C-alpha positions in Angstrom: 140.5 69.4 47.8 138.4 68.4 45.0 136.5 65.0 45.6 137.4 62.4 42.9 134.2 61.2 41.1 133.8 57.4 40.3 131.7 55.6 37.9 130.5 52.0 37.4 127.8 50.6 35.2 126.3 54.2 35.1 126.4 54.8 38.8 128.3 57.8 39.9 129.6 58.5 43.4 132.4 60.8 45.0 135.0 60.2 47.7 137.3 61.9 49.8 141.0 61.6 49.6 141.5 62.1 53.1 139.2 58.9 54.1 140.7 56.6 51.2 141.2 53.6 51.4 138.3 53.1 53.7 135.3 52.2 52.2 132.9 55.3 51.7 131.1 57.6 49.4 128.6 60.6 48.7 126.2 59.2 46.2 124.6 61.3 43.3 121.4 61.0 41.3 122.8 58.9 38.7 122.9 55.1 38.2 119.7 54.0 39.4 116.4 52.8 38.5 113.9 55.0 39.7 111.4 56.9 37.5 110.9 60.7 37.7 110.4 62.5 40.0 112.9 60.2 41.9 115.3 59.8 38.7 117.2 57.7 39.1 119.3 56.5 42.1 117.1 57.5 44.9 118.0 56.1 48.2 115.3 57.5 50.5 112.7 54.7 51.7 109.3 56.2 52.3 109.3 59.0 49.7 107.0 57.4 47.5 109.1 55.4 45.3 108.5 51.6 45.1 110.4 49.8 47.8 111.9 47.2 45.3 113.4 50.0 43.1 114.9 51.6 46.3 116.4 48.4 47.2 117.8 47.9 43.8 119.6 51.5 44.1 121.0 50.4 47.3 122.1 47.1 45.7 123.8 49.1 42.8 125.7 51.6 45.4 126.7 48.6 47.7 128.1 46.7 44.9 130.2 49.4 43.7 131.4 50.4 47.3 131.9 46.7 48.2 129.3 47.3 51.1 127.5 44.4 52.8 123.8 45.5 51.9 122.1 43.5 54.7 124.0 45.4 57.5 123.3 49.0 56.5 122.2 51.2 59.3 120.2 54.3 58.1 119.7 57.4 60.1 116.3 58.8 61.0 116.5 62.2 60.5 114.3 65.0 62.3 117.0 67.8 62.2 117.8 67.6 65.7 121.1 66.8 67.5 120.8 63.1 68.7 123.9 61.1 68.0 123.2 57.4 68.2 125.9 54.7 69.0 125.4 52.1 66.4 126.2 48.4 67.4 126.1 45.0 65.5 122.6 44.7 66.8 121.5 47.5 64.5 122.6 46.0 61.5 120.0 46.4 58.6 118.0 49.1 60.4 116.2 51.1 58.0 116.3 49.0 55.0 115.4 45.5 56.0 114.4 46.2 59.6 112.5 49.3 61.0 114.4 52.0 62.9 112.8 52.5 66.3 114.8 55.5 66.8 115.5 59.1 65.6 119.0 60.2 65.0 120.8 62.7 62.7 124.1 61.3 63.6 125.4 57.7 63.7 128.9 56.4 65.2 130.5 53.0 65.5 133.5 51.2 66.3 131.9 47.8 64.7 133.8 47.1 61.5 131.5 46.1 58.3 128.5 48.2 59.7 128.1 50.8 57.0 126.4 54.0 58.4 124.0 56.1 56.2 122.7 59.8 56.3 120.7 61.5 53.9 120.6 65.0 51.9 118.8 67.0 49.5 120.8 70.5 50.5 121.7 69.6 54.0 125.2 69.3 55.0 126.3 65.4 55.3 129.8 64.6 56.9 131.7 61.5 57.3 134.2 61.0 60.1 137.0 58.5 60.5 139.1 57.9 63.6 142.3 55.9 62.4 143.7 55.2 65.7 140.8 53.9 67.6 139.1 52.6 64.6 135.8 54.4 64.7 133.6 56.2 62.2 130.6 58.4 62.0 128.1 59.8 59.6 126.4 63.2 60.4 123.5 65.0 58.8 123.8 68.7 59.6 121.2 70.9 58.2 121.2 74.4 59.2 119.2 73.5 62.2 121.5 70.7 63.3 124.4 72.9 62.4 123.2 75.6 64.7 122.5 73.1 67.3 126.2 72.0 67.1 125.5 68.5 66.0 129.0 68.2 64.4 130.7 69.0 67.7 128.4 66.6 69.7 129.1 63.8 67.3 132.8 64.4 67.8 132.3 64.5 71.7 130.4 61.4 71.5 133.2 59.6 69.5 135.5 60.9 72.3 133.1 59.6 75.0 132.4 56.1 73.7 135.6 55.0 71.9 138.2 57.5 73.4 138.8 59.0 69.9 141.2 62.0 70.1 139.9 65.0 67.8 143.2 65.4 66.4 143.1 62.1 65.2 140.0 62.4 63.3 139.7 62.9 59.5 136.5 64.6 58.3 134.8 64.8 54.9 132.4 67.6 54.3 129.9 66.3 51.5 127.9 68.3 48.8 125.2 70.5 50.2 123.6 73.8 49.1 126.3 76.5 48.6 126.2 80.2 49.6 125.3 80.9 46.2 121.8 79.5 46.6 121.3 79.3 50.3 119.4 82.7 50.4 117.4 83.1 53.9 115.8 85.7 56.1 117.6 86.7 59.5 116.5 83.5 61.4 119.4 81.5 60.1 122.3 83.7 60.6 121.1 84.8 64.0 120.9 81.2 64.9 124.5 80.7 63.6 125.8 83.6 65.5 124.0 82.4 68.7 125.8 79.2 68.4 129.0 80.2 67.1 129.6 83.9 68.0 131.9 85.9 65.6 133.3 82.8 64.1 129.8 82.4 62.1 130.6 85.8 60.5 132.7 84.9 57.5 130.1 82.4 56.4 127.3 84.8 56.5 126.7 87.4 53.8 123.8 90.2 53.9 123.1 90.7 50.2 120.2 93.3 50.3 117.2 92.1 52.3 118.4 88.7 52.7 121.4 86.6 53.8 123.4 84.0 51.9 124.8 81.1 54.1 127.9 79.1 53.6 126.5 75.7 55.4 129.7 74.0 54.3 131.9 76.4 56.0 130.0 76.6 59.1 130.0 73.0 59.6 133.7 73.0 59.0 134.2 75.8 61.8 132.4 73.3 64.2 134.9 70.7 63.3 137.7 73.1 64.0 136.0 74.0 67.2 135.9 70.4 67.9 139.4 70.1 67.8 140.3 68.9 64.4 143.3 70.0 62.5 142.7 72.0 59.5 144.4 69.4 57.3 142.4 66.7 58.6 139.0 68.3 57.0 138.2 67.9 53.3 135.4 70.1 51.8 133.5 68.7 48.5 132.7 72.3 47.5 129.9 71.3 45.1 126.5 73.0 45.4 123.5 70.8 45.3 121.3 73.3 44.2 123.3 74.5 41.2 124.0 70.8 39.9 120.5 69.1 39.3 122.4 66.9 37.1 124.1 65.4 40.1 122.1 66.1 43.0 118.7 66.6 44.2 117.9 69.8 45.9 114.7 70.5 48.3 115.2 74.2 47.7 114.8 73.9 44.0 112.6 70.8 43.5 110.5 70.6 46.7 109.1 67.3 47.9 108.9 65.7 45.1 112.3 64.3 44.6 114.5 61.4 45.8 117.9 62.0 48.2 121.4 61.3 48.2 123.5 59.9 50.8 126.7 59.5 52.6 127.9 56.3 53.6 131.2 54.8 55.5 132.2 51.6 57.0 135.0 50.4 58.8 137.0 47.5 57.4 137.0 44.1 58.9 140.8 44.4 59.5 143.3 47.4 58.4 144.3 47.2 54.4 147.9 47.1 53.9 
């Protein structure tokens, strides 16, 4: 179903009805303080933007989502399939403290510990187990998707928190769509090797090039991991088509900011 949009003091973000009322969001580029080429809600440390501006952008996002900024835990993405179990000792890593790890997926059962992953075309997913009270955030670009990072994150939640995949809710955020994800044969070959015939509906040959439905492939991994179809919410917005809302690596190159997906468990269940 479509993701609702929310605004506060010029800041705009999206949420998934499946994850409400859990504190979570998919940020856009609107509502921050960074100048071009990071304008304006750049949430990517180390991209050339001034650190104080990035911090102010996080302050604004955290205020809107009612998240503790000093407890944020940021991924350190390398387009691989490492899943990190986040504990209270990790609070603040990535913004106030260095990240001494690489991880494209973060999972936790610790309340009030927001997990953050980044995107500028890649797939970003949020996971919530309302039964075992656990959450996850996954960065799944095409390499991670082909490597099965989505399924590995679900398996890690099962191993660490006894999550039953049938209980999981998942939100697949904005990413580059099949309209704009044009590629040579290496991407469809990797997806087919990983998913077999199940990848075919999400790969379309148009002349010499292929067009890839990354969100559809990540959804397929969720189904393969055991999630129920009605427990998966897909945003459907293409980051490359909407430069007013998102940064796109394909369209903008390296001179840009990044958007995020963030999720945090409540200290206690809301009634």
